[in-house]
PDB file of N, CA, C and O in Angstrom:
ATOM      1  N   MET A   1      90.114  65.509 155.557  1.00  0.00           N
ATOM      2  CA  MET A   1      89.556  65.928 154.151  1.00  0.00           C
ATOM      3  C   MET A   1      88.014  66.135 154.435  1.00  0.00           C
ATOM      4  O   MET A   1      87.332  65.382 155.131  1.00  0.00           O
ATOM      5  N   LEU A   2      87.568  67.279 153.785  1.00  0.00           N
ATOM      6  CA  LEU A   2      86.223  67.670 153.980  1.00  0.00           C
ATOM      7  C   LEU A   2      85.288  66.756 152.969  1.00  0.00           C
ATOM      8  O   LEU A   2      85.770  66.463 151.875  1.00  0.00           O
ATOM      9  N   GLY A   3      84.217  66.387 153.246  1.00  0.00           N
ATOM     10  CA  GLY A   3      83.253  65.561 152.352  1.00  0.00           C
ATOM     11  C   GLY A   3      82.541  66.661 151.454  1.00  0.00           C
ATOM     12  O   GLY A   3      82.694  67.875 151.592  1.00  0.00           O
ATOM     13  N   PHE A   4      81.757  66.051 150.534  1.00  0.00           N
ATOM     14  CA  PHE A   4      81.057  66.920 149.637  1.00  0.00           C
ATOM     15  C   PHE A   4      79.667  67.102 150.237  1.00  0.00           C
ATOM     16  O   PHE A   4      79.054  66.128 150.674  1.00  0.00           O
ATOM     17  N   ASP A   5      79.114  68.443 150.268  1.00  0.00           N
ATOM     18  CA  ASP A   5      77.859  68.650 150.913  1.00  0.00           C
ATOM     19  C   ASP A   5      76.881  68.637 149.787  1.00  0.00           C
ATOM     20  O   ASP A   5      76.852  69.491 148.900  1.00  0.00           O
ATOM     21  N   THR A   6      75.978  67.481 149.892  1.00  0.00           N
ATOM     22  CA  THR A   6      74.930  67.324 148.784  1.00  0.00           C
ATOM     23  C   THR A   6      73.931  68.472 148.734  1.00  0.00           C
ATOM     24  O   THR A   6      73.161  68.541 147.776  1.00  0.00           O
ATOM     25  N   ASN A   7      73.901  69.272 149.594  1.00  0.00           N
ATOM     26  CA  ASN A   7      73.142  70.488 149.661  1.00  0.00           C
ATOM     27  C   ASN A   7      73.564  71.497 148.464  1.00  0.00           C
ATOM     28  O   ASN A   7      72.852  72.419 148.067  1.00  0.00           O
ATOM     29  N   PHE A   8      74.680  71.209 148.024  1.00  0.00           N
ATOM     30  CA  PHE A   8      75.148  72.099 146.913  1.00  0.00           C
ATOM     31  C   PHE A   8      74.833  71.486 145.528  1.00  0.00           C
ATOM     32  O   PHE A   8      75.236  72.046 144.508  1.00  0.00           O
ATOM     33  N   ALA A   9      74.126  70.355 145.483  1.00  0.00           N
ATOM     34  CA  ALA A   9      73.865  69.647 144.283  1.00  0.00           C
ATOM     35  C   ALA A   9      73.390  70.520 143.157  1.00  0.00           C
ATOM     36  O   ALA A   9      73.896  70.456 142.036  1.00  0.00           O
ATOM     37  N   PRO A  10      72.259  71.464 143.517  1.00  0.00           N
ATOM     38  CA  PRO A  10      71.671  72.232 142.545  1.00  0.00           C
ATOM     39  C   PRO A  10      72.787  73.188 141.927  1.00  0.00           C
ATOM     40  O   PRO A  10      72.755  73.411 140.717  1.00  0.00           O
ATOM     41  N   ALA A  11      73.718  73.726 142.685  1.00  0.00           N
ATOM     42  CA  ALA A  11      74.699  74.690 142.208  1.00  0.00           C
ATOM     43  C   ALA A  11      75.694  73.923 141.297  1.00  0.00           C
ATOM     44  O   ALA A  11      76.183  74.460 140.303  1.00  0.00           O
ATOM     45  N   VAL A  12      75.965  72.713 141.648  1.00  0.00           N
ATOM     46  CA  VAL A  12      76.896  71.841 140.874  1.00  0.00           C
ATOM     47  C   VAL A  12      76.166  71.528 139.561  1.00  0.00           C
ATOM     48  O   VAL A  12      76.844  71.551 138.534  1.00  0.00           O
ATOM     49  N   GLY A  13      74.914  71.249 139.484  1.00  0.00           N
ATOM     50  CA  GLY A  13      74.210  71.001 138.346  1.00  0.00           C
ATOM     51  C   GLY A  13      74.261  72.216 137.345  1.00  0.00           C
ATOM     52  O   GLY A  13      74.501  72.069 136.147  1.00  0.00           O
ATOM     53  N   GLN A  14      74.023  73.387 137.924  1.00  0.00           N
ATOM     54  CA  GLN A  14      74.250  74.442 137.102  1.00  0.00           C
ATOM     55  C   GLN A  14      75.720  74.770 136.613  1.00  0.00           C
ATOM     56  O   GLN A  14      75.904  75.199 135.473  1.00  0.00           O
ATOM     57  N   LEU A  15      76.641  74.585 137.395  1.00  0.00           N
ATOM     58  CA  LEU A  15      78.021  74.580 136.945  1.00  0.00           C
ATOM     59  C   LEU A  15      78.260  73.647 135.804  1.00  0.00           C
ATOM     60  O   LEU A  15      78.852  74.058 134.806  1.00  0.00           O
ATOM     61  N   VAL A  16      77.838  72.421 135.891  1.00  0.00           N
ATOM     62  CA  VAL A  16      78.114  71.512 134.887  1.00  0.00           C
ATOM     63  C   VAL A  16      77.275  71.861 133.601  1.00  0.00           C
ATOM     64  O   VAL A  16      77.718  71.574 132.489  1.00  0.00           O
ATOM     65  N   ASP A  17      76.079  72.473 133.762  1.00  0.00           N
ATOM     66  CA  ASP A  17      75.266  73.027 132.505  1.00  0.00           C
ATOM     67  C   ASP A  17      76.199  74.009 131.806  1.00  0.00           C
ATOM     68  O   ASP A  17      76.414  73.910 130.598  1.00  0.00           O
ATOM     69  N   ILE A  18      76.799  75.032 132.622  1.00  0.00           N
ATOM     70  CA  ILE A  18      77.695  75.957 132.054  1.00  0.00           C
ATOM     71  C   ILE A  18      78.826  75.394 131.234  1.00  0.00           C
ATOM     72  O   ILE A  18      79.119  75.770 130.099  1.00  0.00           O
ATOM     73  N   TYR A  19      79.461  74.404 131.964  1.00  0.00           N
ATOM     74  CA  TYR A  19      80.575  73.710 131.294  1.00  0.00           C
ATOM     75  C   TYR A  19      80.184  72.984 129.980  1.00  0.00           C
ATOM     76  O   TYR A  19      80.876  73.024 128.963  1.00  0.00           O
ATOM     77  N   HIS A  20      79.114  72.377 130.085  1.00  0.00           N
ATOM     78  CA  HIS A  20      78.493  71.564 128.988  1.00  0.00           C
ATOM     79  C   HIS A  20      78.156  72.613 127.827  1.00  0.00           C
ATOM     80  O   HIS A  20      78.349  72.307 126.650  1.00  0.00           O
ATOM     81  N   ALA A  21      77.662  73.819 128.185  1.00  0.00           N
ATOM     82  CA  ALA A  21      77.405  74.684 126.997  1.00  0.00           C
ATOM     83  C   ALA A  21      78.598  75.179 126.227  1.00  0.00           C
ATOM     84  O   ALA A  21      78.582  75.414 125.019  1.00  0.00           O
ATOM     85  N   ARG A  22      79.722  75.330 127.091  1.00  0.00           N
ATOM     86  CA  ARG A  22      80.925  75.761 126.672  1.00  0.00           C
ATOM     87  C   ARG A  22      81.796  74.549 125.967  1.00  0.00           C
ATOM     88  O   ARG A  22      82.901  74.738 125.460  1.00  0.00           O
ATOM     89  N   LYS A  23      81.188  73.398 126.011  1.00  0.00           N
ATOM     90  CA  LYS A  23      81.970  72.234 125.569  1.00  0.00           C
ATOM     91  C   LYS A  23      83.169  71.977 126.348  1.00  0.00           C
ATOM     92  O   LYS A  23      84.133  71.505 125.745  1.00  0.00           O
ATOM     93  N   GLU A  24      83.253  72.188 127.454  1.00  0.00           N
ATOM     94  CA  GLU A  24      84.446  71.970 128.423  1.00  0.00           C
ATOM     95  C   GLU A  24      84.096  70.585 129.262  1.00  0.00           C
ATOM     96  O   GLU A  24      83.834  70.542 130.464  1.00  0.00           O
ATOM     97  N   TRP A  25      84.148  69.567 128.435  1.00  0.00           N
ATOM     98  CA  TRP A  25      83.663  68.296 128.962  1.00  0.00           C
ATOM     99  C   TRP A  25      84.603  67.857 130.286  1.00  0.00           C
ATOM    100  O   TRP A  25      84.090  67.343 131.281  1.00  0.00           O
ATOM    101  N   ALA A  26      85.815  68.083 130.190  1.00  0.00           N
ATOM    102  CA  ALA A  26      86.561  67.484 131.435  1.00  0.00           C
ATOM    103  C   ALA A  26      86.237  68.330 132.658  1.00  0.00           C
ATOM    104  O   ALA A  26      86.267  67.828 133.782  1.00  0.00           O
ATOM    105  N   LYS A  27      85.928  69.597 132.457  1.00  0.00           N
ATOM    106  CA  LYS A  27      85.616  70.403 133.652  1.00  0.00           C
ATOM    107  C   LYS A  27      84.289  70.021 134.175  1.00  0.00           C
ATOM    108  O   LYS A  27      84.047  70.021 135.382  1.00  0.00           O
ATOM    109  N   ALA A  28      83.338  69.661 133.175  1.00  0.00           N
ATOM    110  CA  ALA A  28      82.054  69.214 133.609  1.00  0.00           C
ATOM    111  C   ALA A  28      82.040  67.987 134.364  1.00  0.00           C
ATOM    112  O   ALA A  28      81.287  67.910 135.335  1.00  0.00           O
ATOM    113  N   ALA A  29      82.777  67.019 134.041  1.00  0.00           N
ATOM    114  CA  ALA A  29      82.959  65.868 134.660  1.00  0.00           C
ATOM    115  C   ALA A  29      83.771  65.994 136.063  1.00  0.00           C
ATOM    116  O   ALA A  29      83.549  65.212 136.987  1.00  0.00           O
ATOM    117  N   ALA A  30      84.582  66.878 136.138  1.00  0.00           N
ATOM    118  CA  ALA A  30      85.322  67.101 137.218  1.00  0.00           C
ATOM    119  C   ALA A  30      84.470  67.670 138.367  1.00  0.00           C
ATOM    120  O   ALA A  30      84.614  67.428 139.565  1.00  0.00           O
ATOM    121  N   ALA A  31      83.527  68.498 137.768  1.00  0.00           N
ATOM    122  CA  ALA A  31      82.448  69.115 138.733  1.00  0.00           C
ATOM    123  C   ALA A  31      81.383  68.111 139.400  1.00  0.00           C
ATOM    124  O   ALA A  31      80.946  68.138 140.551  1.00  0.00           O
ATOM    125  N   LEU A  32      81.107  67.272 138.417  1.00  0.00           N
ATOM    126  CA  LEU A  32      80.088  66.205 138.642  1.00  0.00           C
ATOM    127  C   LEU A  32      80.515  65.108 139.424  1.00  0.00           C
ATOM    128  O   LEU A  32      79.736  64.600 140.230  1.00  0.00           O
ATOM    129  N   GLU A  33      81.752  64.656 139.263  1.00  0.00           N
ATOM    130  CA  GLU A  33      82.283  63.523 139.952  1.00  0.00           C
ATOM    131  C   GLU A  33      82.107  63.501 141.507  1.00  0.00           C
ATOM    132  O   GLU A  33      81.722  62.447 142.013  1.00  0.00           O
ATOM    133  N   PRO A  34      82.351  64.549 142.277  1.00  0.00           N
ATOM    134  CA  PRO A  34      82.246  64.629 143.687  1.00  0.00           C
ATOM    135  C   PRO A  34      80.753  64.398 144.107  1.00  0.00           C
ATOM    136  O   PRO A  34      80.452  63.822 145.153  1.00  0.00           O
ATOM    137  N   LEU A  35      79.916  64.852 143.287  1.00  0.00           N
ATOM    138  CA  LEU A  35      78.494  64.584 143.503  1.00  0.00           C
ATOM    139  C   LEU A  35      78.030  63.159 143.453  1.00  0.00           C
ATOM    140  O   LEU A  35      77.211  62.729 144.265  1.00  0.00           O
ATOM    141  N   ALA A  36      78.546  62.436 142.513  1.00  0.00           N
ATOM    142  CA  ALA A  36      78.252  61.167 142.259  1.00  0.00           C
ATOM    143  C   ALA A  36      78.987  60.342 143.471  1.00  0.00           C
ATOM    144  O   ALA A  36      78.352  59.519 144.129  1.00  0.00           O
ATOM    145  N   SER A  37      80.195  60.586 143.688  1.00  0.00           N
ATOM    146  CA  SER A  37      80.957  59.812 144.784  1.00  0.00           C
ATOM    147  C   SER A  37      80.199  60.117 146.081  1.00  0.00           C
ATOM    148  O   SER A  37      80.088  59.191 146.884  1.00  0.00           O
ATOM    149  N   ALA A  38      79.676  61.283 146.373  1.00  0.00           N
ATOM    150  CA  ALA A  38      78.921  61.684 147.601  1.00  0.00           C
ATOM    151  C   ALA A  38      77.687  60.883 147.783  1.00  0.00           C
ATOM    152  O   ALA A  38      77.280  60.632 148.917  1.00  0.00           O
ATOM    153  N   ASN A  39      77.070  60.469 146.718  1.00  0.00           N
ATOM    154  CA  ASN A  39      75.885  59.610 146.733  1.00  0.00           C
ATOM    155  C   ASN A  39      76.121  58.193 146.850  1.00  0.00           C
ATOM    156  O   ASN A  39      75.267  57.335 146.629  1.00  0.00           O
ATOM    157  N   ALA A  40      77.303  57.981 147.203  1.00  0.00           N
ATOM    158  CA  ALA A  40      77.909  56.485 147.673  1.00  0.00           C
ATOM    159  C   ALA A  40      77.452  55.550 146.530  1.00  0.00           C
ATOM    160  O   ALA A  40      76.856  54.494 146.742  1.00  0.00           O
ATOM    161  N   VAL A  41      77.788  56.037 145.245  1.00  0.00           N
ATOM    162  CA  VAL A  41      77.551  55.128 144.087  1.00  0.00           C
ATOM    163  C   VAL A  41      76.706  53.843 144.174  1.00  0.00           C
ATOM    164  O   VAL A  41      77.225  52.756 144.428  1.00  0.00           O
ATOM    165  N   LEU A  42      75.575  53.978 143.987  1.00  0.00           N
ATOM    166  CA  LEU A  42      74.513  54.924 143.859  1.00  0.00           C
ATOM    167  C   LEU A  42      73.348  54.208 144.511  1.00  0.00           C
ATOM    168  O   LEU A  42      73.422  53.023 144.837  1.00  0.00           O
ATOM    169  N   THR A  43      72.233  54.979 144.700  1.00  0.00           N
ATOM    170  CA  THR A  43      71.213  54.482 145.442  1.00  0.00           C
ATOM    171  C   THR A  43      69.849  54.099 144.748  1.00  0.00           C
ATOM    172  O   THR A  43      68.845  54.020 145.455  1.00  0.00           O
ATOM    173  N   GLN A  44      69.777  53.876 143.500  1.00  0.00           N
ATOM    174  CA  GLN A  44      68.720  53.629 142.683  1.00  0.00           C
ATOM    175  C   GLN A  44      67.781  54.943 142.622  1.00  0.00           C
ATOM    176  O   GLN A  44      66.596  54.787 142.324  1.00  0.00           O
ATOM    177  N   ASP A  45      68.245  56.134 142.877  1.00  0.00           N
ATOM    178  CA  ASP A  45      67.342  57.222 142.894  1.00  0.00           C
ATOM    179  C   ASP A  45      67.542  57.842 141.419  1.00  0.00           C
ATOM    180  O   ASP A  45      68.650  57.872 140.884  1.00  0.00           O
ATOM    181  N   GLU A  46      66.493  58.282 140.873  1.00  0.00           N
ATOM    182  CA  GLU A  46      66.525  58.827 139.524  1.00  0.00           C
ATOM    183  C   GLU A  46      67.614  59.863 139.319  1.00  0.00           C
ATOM    184  O   GLU A  46      68.175  59.943 138.226  1.00  0.00           O
ATOM    185  N   ARG A  47      67.922  60.633 140.295  1.00  0.00           N
ATOM    186  CA  ARG A  47      68.863  61.696 140.296  1.00  0.00           C
ATOM    187  C   ARG A  47      70.253  61.087 140.268  1.00  0.00           C
ATOM    188  O   ARG A  47      71.119  61.621 139.575  1.00  0.00           O
ATOM    189  N   ASP A  48      70.497  60.082 140.927  1.00  0.00           N
ATOM    190  CA  ASP A  48      71.751  59.210 140.920  1.00  0.00           C
ATOM    191  C   ASP A  48      71.875  58.735 139.463  1.00  0.00           C
ATOM    192  O   ASP A  48      72.937  58.913 138.867  1.00  0.00           O
ATOM    193  N   LEU A  49      70.898  58.178 138.906  1.00  0.00           N
ATOM    194  CA  LEU A  49      70.990  57.600 137.553  1.00  0.00           C
ATOM    195  C   LEU A  49      71.335  58.778 136.536  1.00  0.00           C
ATOM    196  O   LEU A  49      72.179  58.615 135.655  1.00  0.00           O
ATOM    197  N   GLY A  50      70.710  59.851 136.688  1.00  0.00           N
ATOM    198  CA  GLY A  50      70.987  60.985 135.863  1.00  0.00           C
ATOM    199  C   GLY A  50      72.433  61.440 136.065  1.00  0.00           C
ATOM    200  O   GLY A  50      73.099  61.774 135.086  1.00  0.00           O
ATOM    201  N   VAL A  51      72.900  61.462 137.200  1.00  0.00           N
ATOM    202  CA  VAL A  51      74.388  61.829 137.408  1.00  0.00           C
ATOM    203  C   VAL A  51      75.322  60.858 136.683  1.00  0.00           C
ATOM    204  O   VAL A  51      76.295  61.233 136.028  1.00  0.00           O
ATOM    205  N   CYS A  52      74.951  59.574 136.849  1.00  0.00           N
ATOM    206  CA  CYS A  52      75.630  58.536 136.196  1.00  0.00           C
ATOM    207  C   CYS A  52      75.803  58.655 134.649  1.00  0.00           C
ATOM    208  O   CYS A  52      76.859  58.583 134.019  1.00  0.00           O
ATOM    209  N   LEU A  53      74.586  58.844 134.190  1.00  0.00           N
ATOM    210  CA  LEU A  53      74.361  58.987 132.587  1.00  0.00           C
ATOM    211  C   LEU A  53      75.208  60.139 132.226  1.00  0.00           C
ATOM    212  O   LEU A  53      75.948  60.058 131.245  1.00  0.00           O
ATOM    213  N   GLN A  54      75.151  61.261 132.984  1.00  0.00           N
ATOM    214  CA  GLN A  54      75.886  62.419 132.518  1.00  0.00           C
ATOM    215  C   GLN A  54      77.432  62.062 132.512  1.00  0.00           C
ATOM    216  O   GLN A  54      78.133  62.403 131.559  1.00  0.00           O
ATOM    217  N   LEU A  55      77.891  61.446 133.476  1.00  0.00           N
ATOM    218  CA  LEU A  55      79.389  61.071 133.560  1.00  0.00           C
ATOM    219  C   LEU A  55      79.762  60.187 132.422  1.00  0.00           C
ATOM    220  O   LEU A  55      80.825  60.338 131.820  1.00  0.00           O
ATOM    221  N   ILE A  56      78.837  59.202 132.103  1.00  0.00           N
ATOM    222  CA  ILE A  56      79.147  58.276 131.017  1.00  0.00           C
ATOM    223  C   ILE A  56      79.342  59.104 129.644  1.00  0.00           C
ATOM    224  O   ILE A  56      80.222  58.805 128.837  1.00  0.00           O
ATOM    225  N   GLU A  57      78.520  60.077 129.473  1.00  0.00           N
ATOM    226  CA  GLU A  57      78.482  60.954 128.271  1.00  0.00           C
ATOM    227  C   GLU A  57      79.692  61.837 128.261  1.00  0.00           C
ATOM    228  O   GLU A  57      80.257  62.029 127.184  1.00  0.00           O
ATOM    229  N   LEU A  58      80.186  62.444 129.460  1.00  0.00           N
ATOM    230  CA  LEU A  58      81.236  63.365 129.443  1.00  0.00           C
ATOM    231  C   LEU A  58      82.427  62.576 129.296  1.00  0.00           C
ATOM    232  O   LEU A  58      83.320  62.984 128.552  1.00  0.00           O
ATOM    233  N   TYR A  59      82.539  61.537 129.893  1.00  0.00           N
ATOM    234  CA  TYR A  59      83.830  60.655 129.825  1.00  0.00           C
ATOM    235  C   TYR A  59      84.048  60.079 128.338  1.00  0.00           C
ATOM    236  O   TYR A  59      85.161  59.913 127.838  1.00  0.00           O
ATOM    237  N   GLU A  60      82.890  59.814 127.739  1.00  0.00           N
ATOM    238  CA  GLU A  60      82.945  59.449 126.250  1.00  0.00           C
ATOM    239  C   GLU A  60      83.470  60.560 125.400  1.00  0.00           C
ATOM    240  O   GLU A  60      84.336  60.327 124.556  1.00  0.00           O
ATOM    241  N   ARG A  61      82.963  61.814 125.594  1.00  0.00           N
ATOM    242  CA  ARG A  61      83.459  63.069 124.851  1.00  0.00           C
ATOM    243  C   ARG A  61      84.868  63.305 125.254  1.00  0.00           C
ATOM    244  O   ARG A  61      85.587  63.833 124.406  1.00  0.00           O
ATOM    245  N   THR A  62      85.401  62.993 126.444  1.00  0.00           N
ATOM    246  CA  THR A  62      86.999  63.328 126.761  1.00  0.00           C
ATOM    247  C   THR A  62      87.659  62.119 126.340  1.00  0.00           C
ATOM    248  O   THR A  62      88.890  62.130 126.382  1.00  0.00           O
ATOM    249  N   GLY A  63      87.082  61.094 125.948  1.00  0.00           N
ATOM    250  CA  GLY A  63      88.037  59.898 125.513  1.00  0.00           C
ATOM    251  C   GLY A  63      88.439  59.034 126.819  1.00  0.00           C
ATOM    252  O   GLY A  63      89.131  58.027 126.665  1.00  0.00           O
ATOM    253  N   GLU A  64      88.075  59.367 127.903  1.00  0.00           N
ATOM    254  CA  GLU A  64      88.533  58.676 129.146  1.00  0.00           C
ATOM    255  C   GLU A  64      87.718  57.400 129.278  1.00  0.00           C
ATOM    256  O   GLU A  64      86.757  57.343 130.045  1.00  0.00           O
ATOM    257  N   LEU A  65      88.087  56.430 128.563  1.00  0.00           N
ATOM    258  CA  LEU A  65      87.370  55.164 128.375  1.00  0.00           C
ATOM    259  C   LEU A  65      87.195  54.409 129.667  1.00  0.00           C
ATOM    260  O   LEU A  65      86.117  53.894 129.965  1.00  0.00           O
ATOM    261  N   GLU A  66      88.349  54.344 130.488  1.00  0.00           N
ATOM    262  CA  GLU A  66      88.311  53.511 131.737  1.00  0.00           C
ATOM    263  C   GLU A  66      87.187  54.247 132.646  1.00  0.00           C
ATOM    264  O   GLU A  66      86.240  53.606 133.101  1.00  0.00           O
ATOM    265  N   LEU A  67      87.345  55.557 132.868  1.00  0.00           N
ATOM    266  CA  LEU A  67      86.178  56.229 133.656  1.00  0.00           C
ATOM    267  C   LEU A  67      84.896  56.007 133.071  1.00  0.00           C
ATOM    268  O   LEU A  67      83.951  55.862 133.846  1.00  0.00           O
ATOM    269  N   GLN A  68      84.668  55.948 131.680  1.00  0.00           N
ATOM    270  CA  GLN A  68      83.375  55.713 131.092  1.00  0.00           C
ATOM    271  C   GLN A  68      82.940  54.110 131.558  1.00  0.00           C
ATOM    272  O   GLN A  68      81.778  53.872 131.887  1.00  0.00           O
ATOM    273  N   ARG A  69      83.778  53.260 131.552  1.00  0.00           N
ATOM    274  CA  ARG A  69      83.728  51.899 131.851  1.00  0.00           C
ATOM    275  C   ARG A  69      82.959  51.843 133.231  1.00  0.00           C
ATOM    276  O   ARG A  69      81.887  51.277 133.448  1.00  0.00           O
ATOM    277  N   VAL A  70      83.738  52.548 134.108  1.00  0.00           N
ATOM    278  CA  VAL A  70      83.347  52.585 135.549  1.00  0.00           C
ATOM    279  C   VAL A  70      81.988  52.859 135.789  1.00  0.00           C
ATOM    280  O   VAL A  70      81.288  52.169 136.529  1.00  0.00           O
ATOM    281  N   TRP A  71      81.505  54.100 135.027  1.00  0.00           N
ATOM    282  CA  TRP A  71      80.189  54.677 135.325  1.00  0.00           C
ATOM    283  C   TRP A  71      79.160  53.784 134.562  1.00  0.00           C
ATOM    284  O   TRP A  71      78.025  53.673 135.024  1.00  0.00           O
ATOM    285  N   LEU A  72      79.525  53.125 133.376  1.00  0.00           N
ATOM    286  CA  LEU A  72      78.579  52.200 132.606  1.00  0.00           C
ATOM    287  C   LEU A  72      78.306  51.057 133.647  1.00  0.00           C
ATOM    288  O   LEU A  72      77.155  50.667 133.842  1.00  0.00           O
ATOM    289  N   ASN A  73      79.268  50.584 134.241  1.00  0.00           N
ATOM    290  CA  ASN A  73      78.956  49.459 135.316  1.00  0.00           C
ATOM    291  C   ASN A  73      78.120  49.898 136.380  1.00  0.00           C
ATOM    292  O   ASN A  73      77.278  49.125 136.837  1.00  0.00           O
ATOM    293  N   SER A  74      78.278  51.242 136.899  1.00  0.00           N
ATOM    294  CA  SER A  74      77.288  51.703 137.866  1.00  0.00           C
ATOM    295  C   SER A  74      75.879  51.834 137.269  1.00  0.00           C
ATOM    296  O   SER A  74      74.903  51.500 137.941  1.00  0.00           O
ATOM    297  N   ALA A  75      75.755  52.304 136.045  1.00  0.00           N
ATOM    298  CA  ALA A  75      74.472  52.332 135.376  1.00  0.00           C
ATOM    299  C   ALA A  75      73.677  50.900 135.305  1.00  0.00           C
ATOM    300  O   ALA A  75      72.473  50.744 135.513  1.00  0.00           O
ATOM    301  N   ILE A  76      74.639  49.888 134.961  1.00  0.00           N
ATOM    302  CA  ILE A  76      74.064  48.527 134.889  1.00  0.00           C
ATOM    303  C   ILE A  76      73.696  48.014 136.200  1.00  0.00           C
ATOM    304  O   ILE A  76      72.831  47.138 136.214  1.00  0.00           O
ATOM    305  N   LYS A  77      74.198  48.403 137.312  1.00  0.00           N
ATOM    306  CA  LYS A  77      73.812  48.051 138.649  1.00  0.00           C
ATOM    307  C   LYS A  77      72.650  48.874 138.983  1.00  0.00           C
ATOM    308  O   LYS A  77      71.842  48.354 139.751  1.00  0.00           O
ATOM    309  N   LEU A  78      72.390  50.128 138.534  1.00  0.00           N
ATOM    310  CA  LEU A  78      71.159  50.690 138.821  1.00  0.00           C
ATOM    311  C   LEU A  78      70.017  50.168 138.093  1.00  0.00           C
ATOM    312  O   LEU A  78      68.944  49.992 138.670  1.00  0.00           O
ATOM    313  N   MET A  79      70.203  49.872 136.683  1.00  0.00           N
ATOM    314  CA  MET A  79      69.279  49.344 135.894  1.00  0.00           C
ATOM    315  C   MET A  79      69.682  48.144 135.154  1.00  0.00           C
ATOM    316  O   MET A  79      69.976  48.187 133.960  1.00  0.00           O
ATOM    317  N   PRO A  80      69.701  46.905 135.968  1.00  0.00           N
ATOM    318  CA  PRO A  80      70.272  45.690 135.393  1.00  0.00           C
ATOM    319  C   PRO A  80      69.441  45.188 134.115  1.00  0.00           C
ATOM    320  O   PRO A  80      70.036  44.479 133.303  1.00  0.00           O
ATOM    321  N   LYS A  81      68.250  45.481 133.921  1.00  0.00           N
ATOM    322  CA  LYS A  81      67.526  45.050 132.795  1.00  0.00           C
ATOM    323  C   LYS A  81      67.642  45.884 131.641  1.00  0.00           C
ATOM    324  O   LYS A  81      67.055  45.609 130.595  1.00  0.00           O
ATOM    325  N   ASN A  82      68.415  46.949 131.787  1.00  0.00           N
ATOM    326  CA  ASN A  82      68.532  47.908 130.521  1.00  0.00           C
ATOM    327  C   ASN A  82      69.484  47.363 129.765  1.00  0.00           C
ATOM    328  O   ASN A  82      70.611  47.303 130.257  1.00  0.00           O
ATOM    329  N   ALA A  83      69.277  46.882 128.508  1.00  0.00           N
ATOM    330  CA  ALA A  83      70.170  46.313 127.559  1.00  0.00           C
ATOM    331  C   ALA A  83      71.101  47.329 126.968  1.00  0.00           C
ATOM    332  O   ALA A  83      72.243  47.042 126.610  1.00  0.00           O
ATOM    333  N   ASP A  84      70.507  48.681 126.864  1.00  0.00           N
ATOM    334  CA  ASP A  84      71.304  49.777 126.299  1.00  0.00           C
ATOM    335  C   ASP A  84      72.800  49.931 126.832  1.00  0.00           C
ATOM    336  O   ASP A  84      73.801  50.057 126.126  1.00  0.00           O
ATOM    337  N   TYR A  85      72.739  49.892 128.316  1.00  0.00           N
ATOM    338  CA  TYR A  85      74.034  50.075 128.990  1.00  0.00           C
ATOM    339  C   TYR A  85      74.960  48.910 128.769  1.00  0.00           C
ATOM    340  O   TYR A  85      76.169  49.053 128.586  1.00  0.00           O
ATOM    341  N   ARG A  86      74.369  47.802 128.794  1.00  0.00           N
ATOM    342  CA  ARG A  86      75.204  46.487 128.499  1.00  0.00           C
ATOM    343  C   ARG A  86      75.819  46.486 127.164  1.00  0.00           C
ATOM    344  O   ARG A  86      76.961  46.062 126.989  1.00  0.00           O
ATOM    345  N   LEU A  87      75.008  47.002 126.125  1.00  0.00           N
ATOM    346  CA  LEU A  87      75.545  47.033 124.762  1.00  0.00           C
ATOM    347  C   LEU A  87      76.525  48.144 124.690  1.00  0.00           C
ATOM    348  O   LEU A  87      77.497  47.951 123.960  1.00  0.00           O
ATOM    349  N   LYS A  88      76.444  49.203 125.282  1.00  0.00           N
ATOM    350  CA  LYS A  88      77.297  50.216 125.257  1.00  0.00           C
ATOM    351  C   LYS A  88      78.667  49.730 125.887  1.00  0.00           C
ATOM    352  O   LYS A  88      79.722  49.977 125.304  1.00  0.00           O
ATOM    353  N   LEU A  89      78.639  49.071 127.022  1.00  0.00           N
ATOM    354  CA  LEU A  89      79.730  48.563 127.751  1.00  0.00           C
ATOM    355  C   LEU A  89      80.497  47.520 126.757  1.00  0.00           C
ATOM    356  O   LEU A  89      81.720  47.484 126.625  1.00  0.00           O
ATOM    357  N   ALA A  90      79.675  46.778 126.160  1.00  0.00           N
ATOM    358  CA  ALA A  90      80.249  45.764 125.293  1.00  0.00           C
ATOM    359  C   ALA A  90      81.107  46.390 124.068  1.00  0.00           C
ATOM    360  O   ALA A  90      82.189  45.928 123.704  1.00  0.00           O
ATOM    361  N   ARG A  91      80.561  47.342 123.573  1.00  0.00           N
ATOM    362  CA  ARG A  91      81.204  48.065 122.424  1.00  0.00           C
ATOM    363  C   ARG A  91      82.487  48.806 122.993  1.00  0.00           C
ATOM    364  O   ARG A  91      83.503  48.894 122.302  1.00  0.00           O
ATOM    365  N   LEU A  92      82.419  49.291 124.165  1.00  0.00           N
ATOM    366  CA  LEU A  92      83.662  49.978 124.810  1.00  0.00           C
ATOM    367  C   LEU A  92      84.725  48.997 124.892  1.00  0.00           C
ATOM    368  O   LEU A  92      85.872  49.288 124.555  1.00  0.00           O
ATOM    369  N   LEU A  93      84.355  47.675 125.389  1.00  0.00           N
ATOM    370  CA  LEU A  93      85.402  46.646 125.777  1.00  0.00           C
ATOM    371  C   LEU A  93      85.943  45.996 124.470  1.00  0.00           C
ATOM    372  O   LEU A  93      86.965  45.320 124.588  1.00  0.00           O
ATOM    373  N   VAL A  94      85.408  46.113 123.303  1.00  0.00           N
ATOM    374  CA  VAL A  94      85.905  45.513 122.177  1.00  0.00           C
ATOM    375  C   VAL A  94      87.090  46.258 121.632  1.00  0.00           C
ATOM    376  O   VAL A  94      87.660  45.853 120.618  1.00  0.00           O
TER     377      VAL A  94
END
């Protein structure tokens, strides 16, 4: 199986923007997920946090709550002192 080449990250970002503009949330998440996985979830890089937050939003829009939970946990690992992510996770789990 071939790995994801992170050199294509800018192109993936543009593709996600196109899907977002078209409100094709599931396609946007599917395009973004390999980039997040390739970053070995995650390295405290601002770009990684941005990818994580995009996935949280996209999975919220698609109603895929389990995947949203996974990415909220990743956001909490990246920013443990940020109460917003913890609150959002708590609301999701209720």
